[in-house]
N, C-alpha and C positions, 0 to 999 in steps of 0.2 A: 744373426737376425731371426732365424727360425726359433731359437730358444726364447727370444724376447716375445715373439708372437705367442708361443706356447705359454709363456708366463702370463701374458695378458689374458689368455683364455682361462688359465687356471684361476687367476684372481676373479675374473668375471663369473665363472661357473661356481666356484666355492662361495663367493659373496652372495650370489642370487639364491643358491641352494640353501645356504644357512639362513638367509633372510626369510625364505619361504617356510622352512622348518621351524624357525623361531616364532613365526606367526601362522602356524599351521591351520588353525581354525579359520582365520581370515582368508588365507590362500584358498582353502577348500570352498569357502563360501563364494568367493569370486568365480571359481571354476564352475560352481553350480549355477551361476547366473549367465554362463556362456552357452550360447545355443549349440556350439560344436562339441562341447566337452561335458555339458551338464549331466548327461546320462551316465558317464563314467568318471565323474568328478572325484570320487573318493580314491579310486585306483590311480588316476592321473596325478592327484595331489601327492601321492607317494612316488610314482614313477618319474615324474619330472625332476624333482630335486635329487632323487637317487641317480638318475641318468647323468645329471650335471656333475655330481660327485665322481661317478665312475669315469666320465670323460676327463675330468681334471686329473684323476689318478693315471689314466693312460698317457696324458700329456706330460706328467711329471717323470715318468720312467723313460729313459732314452730308447730302450728296446721297443716300446709301444707308442712312441711319440707320433709316428706317421698315422697309425690307426686312430690315435687321439685327434690328430688334425682332421682326418676324414670324418670322424664322429662329430667334431666341432662344426664342420661344414654342414653335416646332416642336421644337427640340432638347430643351427642358425637358419638354415633353409626352412625347416619345419616351423620354427617360431615366426619367421618372416611371412610364410604362407598364411599362418594363423592370423597375424596382424593385418595382412592385406585383406583377407576375407572379412575380418571384423570391421575394418575401415570402409569397405565397399558395401557391406550388406547389413550391418547392425547399427541401428540408429542410436541406441544408448550403450555406450562402451564401458564395461567394467574393467578394472585394472587388477590383474593377478600377478603383477611383477613384485619383486622383492626390493626392499631398501631404497636407495637413492634413485634407482632406475624407475621406480613407481612415480617419481616426480616429473618424468618426461611426458610430454603429450604423446598420443598415439602416433602422430606424424613424426615427431622427433625420435620416437622409439624405432620407427621403421627405418629412418636414416641411420641410426645407431646400429641396427642389425645389418644393414647393407654394408656399412663400413667393416663390421666384423666378418661378413661373408667374404669381402675382398681380402681381409687379413688371413682368413683361413685358406683361401686359394693361394695367396702368396706364401703362406707357411708350408703348404703342401709342395709347392714348386721349389721353394728353398730347401726343404728337407730332402727332396730328390737329388739335390746337388751337393749335399754334405757328404764328405768321405765316410765310408762305413765305420772306420775306427772311431770317429767322433760320434756317430749315431749310437753306438753301443757303449760309449764312454771308455773304451779301451785305448791305451796308448799304443802307438805303432812301434813294433820292434824294428830297429834299424841296425 
């Protein structure tokens, strides 16, 4: 089950990162219209998808999957904090999401993120209960 959760995060992060990079100018424009990010929009436009790709790579490799799960949780908490701030304090909400996710309302996106936070927590917990030989991809010698 931990591998399924890791796979979901890999798909999520690669999809959103590639969507943002594919429409980089649009993504950067939306970041520039965000009161929290506007000042650093150009650097954030590079760091966010790069971070998503890096986390996907961590999740892909069995030896770094736990770090990837922890990083996934961190990213989802950061994205959710940003969404929450925007919903509470910004009257006109820009969307800087990529692909199909950009079609969600901000409230739906918040629920989506909370579901993935729960999945990250579950993935971390399940990973802690996986035998070491499976975590590293090695077969046990019997």
